[in-house]
Every structure is written in C-alpha cells, then in structure tokens.
C-alpha positions as CSV (number, residue, x, y, z in Angstrom):
1,M,10.2,-5.4,-13.6
2,A,9.9,-4.2,-10.1
3,E,10.1,-6.6,-7.2
4,W,7.5,-4.8,-5.0
5,Y,4.5,-5.6,-7.1
6,R,3.0,-8.3,-9.3
7,R,0.1,-7.9,-11.7
8,R,-2.2,-10.8,-12.6
9,D,-5.2,-10.0,-14.8
10,E,-7.0,-7.1,-13.0
11,V,-5.3,-7.7,-9.6
12,V,-2.1,-6.0,-8.5
13,S,-0.3,-7.4,-5.4
14,L,1.8,-4.9,-3.6
15,T,4.7,-5.7,-1.1
16,L,4.7,-2.8,1.3
17,H,6.9,-1.6,4.2
18,V,4.7,0.6,6.4
19,Q,5.8,3.2,8.9
20,P,2.9,4.2,11.2
21,G,2.8,7.3,13.3
22,A,4.2,9.6,10.6
23,K,3.3,13.3,10.3
24,R,1.3,12.6,7.1
25,S,0.4,9.7,4.9
26,E,2.6,9.5,1.8
27,I,4.7,7.2,-0.4
28,A,8.3,7.3,0.7
29,G,9.9,5.4,-2.2
30,L,11.4,2.0,-2.3
31,H,12.6,0.1,0.8
32,G,14.5,-3.0,-0.4
33,D,12.0,-5.1,-2.3
34,A,9.0,-3.2,-0.9
35,L,7.3,0.2,-1.5
36,K,7.6,2.2,1.7
37,I,4.5,4.1,2.9
38,R,4.4,6.5,5.8
39,L,1.1,6.6,7.6
40,A,-0.3,9.3,9.8
41,A,-2.3,6.7,11.8
42,P,-0.9,5.2,15.0
43,P,-0.3,1.4,15.1
44,I,-3.1,1.0,17.7
45,E,-6.2,-1.4,17.4
46,G,-5.9,-1.9,13.7
47,R,-6.1,1.9,12.9
48,A,-2.9,1.9,10.8
49,N,-4.2,-1.1,8.7
50,E,-7.5,0.6,8.2
51,A,-5.7,3.9,7.2
52,L,-3.4,1.9,4.9
53,L,-6.3,0.3,3.0
54,K,-8.0,3.7,2.6
55,F,-4.7,5.3,1.4
56,I,-4.1,2.6,-1.1
57,A,-7.7,2.8,-2.4
58,G,-7.2,6.5,-2.9
59,I,-4.0,6.4,-4.8
60,F,-5.3,3.5,-7.0
61,A,-8.7,5.3,-7.5
62,V,-10.7,2.2,-6.5
63,P,-13.4,1.7,-3.9
64,L,-12.2,0.5,-0.5
65,R,-13.8,-3.0,-1.1
66,N,-11.3,-3.5,-4.0
67,V,-8.3,-3.4,-1.6
68,E,-7.5,-6.3,0.6
69,L,-4.7,-7.0,3.2
70,H,-3.3,-10.5,2.7
71,Q,-0.3,-10.6,5.0
72,G,1.2,-8.6,7.8
73,S,-1.7,-7.4,9.9
74,Q,0.6,-7.2,12.9
75,S,3.8,-6.3,11.0
76,R,5.4,-3.4,9.1
77,H,5.9,-5.7,6.1
78,K,2.5,-6.2,4.4
79,V,1.1,-7.7,1.2
80,V,-2.0,-5.9,-0.2
81,S,-4.0,-6.6,-3.3
82,V,-5.8,-4.0,-5.4
83,S,-8.4,-5.0,-8.1
84,G,-9.9,-3.1,-10.9
85,S,-7.4,-0.2,-11.1
86,S,-6.0,1.3,-14.2
87,I,-3.2,3.1,-12.3
88,D,0.2,1.8,-13.1
89,P,2.1,0.9,-9.9
90,E,5.4,2.2,-11.4
91,S,3.8,5.7,-11.5
92,L,3.6,5.8,-7.7
93,I,7.4,6.0,-7.5
94,S,7.5,9.2,-9.5
95,R,4.9,10.8,-7.3
96,Q,7.1,11.1,-4.2
C-alpha cells in the first residue's frame, strides 16, 4: 500500500507536497512519502491553499465542502482529507 494516502471508511487522507507558483496545476508524481502537486496559484494570503482544495475536489469529483485541510496551512507539506469520493487515489499516479 502507498504511504501517501490512508483510507478509513468513506474518508481518504492524503499526504501532499505542494509547489505553488507553477505554470499550471497538476499532479507531478510521488515526492518521498507524499503526492507532489504543482499549483498555478501563488503562495500569498492563502490563495494556494484555496486553489489546492479546489484542485483536489475536482480530481476526486466531490464538492469543495468534502475536502478539508488538516495540517500544513503555512507549509509545502500538507495533509488533506477527502470524503465521499469513489476515485481510487492510486489512479492519480497514472494520470500524470
């Protein structure tokens, strides 16, 4: 099993390494024990965190209210939970 996510019932917890200020938002593969995500948003006034939650909601096909930032609001290393998604986290790796 992958180290970068955990599933408990309907909730998936993701360990992410986020790179703000990229040309476009995309999944960049694994970065150690985290899934690396490049974000087009700048790391200013919480805009990158907001963009991250919207990006995660989009790839997991859930409403924004089902995505929550648990750790790392001021860090590149973040923990996010997603509830109510039928998307397999492993499938995100093959999308890159």
